[in-house]
C-alpha positions, 0 to 999 in steps of 0.5 A: 498481570492478573493472572498467573499464566506466564506472561511476555512484553515485547517492547518496540523499537523501531529503527531511526529511518523507520517510515511507512510507505503506502502501498496499493498492490502486491506482487510475490510467491513461494521462494525455492526455500518454501518461505513467501515473498512478498513486493508491495508496491505504488502503483502510478502512471510513469514520469518521462525521462524528457519531453521536447516542446517548440519555442514559439516566436515569442520565445515561449514555451510551446506544443510538446512535439517529442516525449521519450520513451516512446511507450510513455502514455501506455505504460504504469509503473509498479514502483517497489520500496519494500518487501518481506519475506517470511516462512510458511508458518509465520506467512499462515500467522500474518494472514490469520491476523490481517484477517482478523484485522479486517473484521475489526474495521468492518465492524466498525463500518457496521456499526458507524452504518447503524448510527447514522440510519438511526440518526438519520430515522430518528430527525423530524 
């Protein structure tokens, strides 16, 4: 507290079940109430419900003869584990925050590239 300005400290409390989830996409939009709805998903190949194999004369598992569902090879899964709902105002704040964080990463990448370039240039 180096200034006389009012301050507020937020303490972070985590739910016992807190478990960060990897996502590689999102789907959503605005609800009829004007709230931003974002559903985060992990995109992956689907797993079969069942696979049937023939049995060889030796009693071993042979070639695959059937897969359920039939369209397994031409399907993808978007597994949705988590989503968020926020007001329009909070969505704008989140957007600005995310932009700031992305700029920080870009600045770090530029600094690293410049450092690596200077190391290569300085080698004999």
